[in-house]
C-alpha positions, -999 to +999 in steps of 0.1 A: +000+000+000+013+034-009+003+064+012-002+099-002+003+131+018-004+168+013+018+185-013+040+202+012+046+169+031+053+151-001+079+177-010+095+173+024+097+136+019+113+139-015+139+164-002+148+142+028+135+167+053+106+144+064+105+106+067+076+082+071+072+063+104+075+025+101+062-001+125+069-038+121+085-028+088+053-012+076+046+024+068+017+036+091+009+068+072+025+092+096+055+115+088+080+131+111+109+155+107+141+135+100+162+159+121+140+167+151+117+137+152+087+162+153+056+146+138+044+167+109+014+150+092-008+120+084-016+104+051-046+119+032-051+088+010-037+054+001-032+035-031-031-002-039-017-011-073-023+025-084-059+024-073-074+042-044-078+018-014-113+003-014-118-027+008-147-050+005-154-055+042-131-034+064-142+002+068-116+025+052-121+048+082-100+024+102-071+032+080-075+069+072-086+082+106-052+078+121-052+112+137-082+103+159-069+069+169-036+083+180-050+112+199-075+088+215-047+066+227-027+095+241-056+111+260-083+085+262-106+101+287-105+135+271-106+127+234-126+095+229-161+109+233-152+137+208-144+113+180-170+099+156-149+077+135-158+046+155-194+053+149-188+057+112-167+026+111-193+005+129-220+017+104-198+007+075-194-028+090-231-031+094-237-021+058-211-043+044-223-073+064-259-068+053-250-065+016-227-095+017-252-116+036-281-106+012-262-121-018-266-155-003-302-154-014-289-160-049-261-183-040-283-206-020-272-238-003-265-262-032-251-258-067-250-223-079-261-213-114-235-193-134-259-166-142-267-161-105-230-157-097-227-129-122-255-111-104-237-111-070-200-109-080-175-083-067-187-057-091-224-061-082-216-062-045-199-028-048-229-015-066-253-028-040-232-013-012-233+021-029-270+019-033-275+010+004-252+039+014-273+063-007-305+048+008-317+035-025-317+000-011-328-009+025-312-037+046-340-054+066-332-082+090-298-086+074-311-089+038-316-062+011-345-066-012-327-085-039-358-086-061-356-048-063-318-049-066-318-073-096-350-059-112-331-049-143-314-083-146-326-110-170-357-130-161-336-162-154-319-144-124-353-134-109-365-169-114-335-184-096-340-159-067-376-171-064-365-207-063-338-201-037-362-182-015-387-211-016-359-237-008-365-253+026-327-258+032-320-222+025-348-210+047-332-228+076-300-210+069-318-177+064-335-180+098-301-184+115-286-155+096-314-132+104-311-140+141-273-135+140-276-102+121-303-089+145-280-096+174-251-080+156-270-048+150-283-047+186-247-051+198-235-022+176-263+001+187-256-007+223-219-001+219-225+033+203-246+042+234-221+027+258-192+048+247-210+079+258-209+068+294-186+088+316-183+063+344-154+039+333-166+010+354-201+010+341-188+015+305-164-014+307-190-037+321-214-028+293-187-033+267-180-068+280-217-076+276-216-062+240-186-084+232-206-114+244-234-105+221-210-102+192-194-135+200-228-152+200-236-137+166-202-148+153-209-184+164-239-186+141-219-174+111-191-199+117-213-228+127-194-258+112-225-278+106-241-251+085-208-244+066-206-280+056-239-278+038-230-249+014-207-245-015-173-227-015-191-196-028-216-196+000-187-202+025-168-171+014-199-150+020-203-165+055-166-160+063-168-124+051-197-117+075-177-134+103-147-112+096-168-081+098-181-092+133-145-099+144-136-063+135-164-051+157-150-072+185-116-056+180-133-022+183-147-032+217-112-037+230-101-005+213-127+016+231-115+002+263-080+013+253-068-023+256-042-020+228-024-052+236-057-071+230-064-051+199-030-060+184-035-097+192-070-098+178-059-082+146-031-107+142-055-136+148-080-121+124-055-118+096-044-154+103-081-164+102-087-146+069-057-165+054-070-198+067-106-193+056-095-181+022-073-211+016-102-234+026-125-218+001-098-218-027-092-255-019-129-262-025-129-243-058-137-269-084-146-251-117-139-221-138-173-207-127-162-209-091-129-193-100-145-165-120-164-155-089-137-161-063-105-148-079-114-111-082-131-110-048-104-128-028-078-106-046-096-075-034-097-089+002-060-098+001-048-066-014-071-041+004-088-055+035-058-075+046-035-045+041-057-022+061-058-047+090-020-051+088-015-013+090-041-010+118-021-035+138+012-018+130-002+016+142-014+000+175+020-016+181+037+017+173+016+036+198+023+010+224+060+014+219+060+052+224+081+065+253+067+093+275+089+117+257+076+107+223+040+109+235+047+144+247+063+152+214+033+138+196+008+158+217+027+190+209+028+184+172+008+206+149-007+180+126-023+187+093-054+165+099-070+169+066-091+137+060-097+122+026-133+112+031-147+134+003-121+122-022-128+086-012-166+091-017-161+105-052-137+077-062-160+050-048-189+065-067-169+063-099-156+028-091-189+011-090-196+022-126-164+006-139-152-030-139-130-036-108-093-038-115-092-072-099-116-084-126-095-070-154-064-086-139-081-120-137-093-117-173-058-111-184-045-141-165-072-164-179-058-158-214-024-171-203-031-198-177-053-229-171-076-236-141-050-252-118-024-225-125-050-198-117-061-215-085-025-219-073-018-183-080-047-174-058-034-197-031+001-180-033-015-148-021-020-163+013+007-191+013+037-176-005+059-204+008+041-227-016+057-208-044+091-218-030+081-255-033+072-249-069+105-232-076+124-261-062+105-285-084+110-264-115+148-261-108+151-299-104+132-306-137+149-278-156+183-292-145+174-326-159+161-311-191+192-289-195+174-255-191+202-237-173+184-203-172+155-218-152+179-235-128+194-202-117+181-176-093+164-159-122+133-179-112+128-158-081+123-127-102+094-140-124+057-137-118+034-161-101+018-167-135+052-178-149+060-200-120+027-219-120+027-223-158+063-237-156+054-260-128+025-276-147+046-277-179+072-298-161+046-317-141+028-329-173+062-336-189+074-356-159+042-376-157+043-384-194+079-397-190+067-419-162+038-433-182+061-441-211+086-458-188+058-479-173+045-488-207+080-499-217+085-519-186+051-536-192+060-544-228+094-559-217+076-580-191+053-594-217+082-602-240 
């Protein structure tokens, strides 16, 4: 992720006068004077692959409202009730969860029709979310009115929606999801009221109760018996809803100023996102599945995952500050210009265009087959697997006399090249084995 700053701060960075602050080897979007250590500004926007950061689940406020988070940490009692970024972030989580959950009404429980997937893919979800934010669609009991949302789609989609709604198995799942979503919303509403309490003891007791409500809702979304009954595409939607709830749980610790717990929860959440994503990728069995999953999981890995990583790095940085550094931070005259309006404008434009992850996937599909594409998606969360592929390629290239591939040059090539080379040699190796077995069999007959 690449942070952008105001023009004067950017000029200072280029001249060497200012430097970005790093934590855990990650830039946290804060800049200080390289000579004095005085903090001079926060990032006003962030880019991922030259596109404005736009996560699918995680509220962008958690990344860009760094000024509020830091000031809250420094003077918790004085500043917390003055900040509204938590409220905005919680509302975003609620909207995102509602939209993602609503799309399960087209995915259903069993096999998913290809045309239905196109109606609830990454591009469509971004559109639905925008319409909910602009109050053109209403989330009710955790489901938007998909009949209204897809009214302009072909008749086959509307027919599939009607069939899923009448499906007994899906109705059982829907009842559980409505219950969980209702509890989730109740917990968020209660949390927003609780943080206004001035008595710390009463507030902390209430927050503990809120956390219990969220954990109960989370249990419904991650119920292993229900997850076993649905496809990989249905699973990713359930997991995404669960990740949203876990972020709300993180916030409960943050409003208590329990930054050690916040850091640990964020670490576990990122680990869980990796684990869940790999489970779904492993269950991907067709191009239709991959067409749906690849752009969406790419967005989660490149945007949501990155925000959570920076969020944790900021928390760890704040925990590491000495008293002198905290004093210096308090005395700093920050330019706290927030990029909210810029983000809104870009998001409005984004939903009208094909997501860059979709375009990237379409490019890859012209150059790779199913297994190569699926492995590339897995590499996003398990980069060490690529090392295993490189070892195999080097071994086979050495046998075949391809000296260039046997060198360190292999580490510089793309995941696309690595997976394609791997399967090239895999097929070649298996063909050699088959020919050898055939020859052995012929000799045995003779």
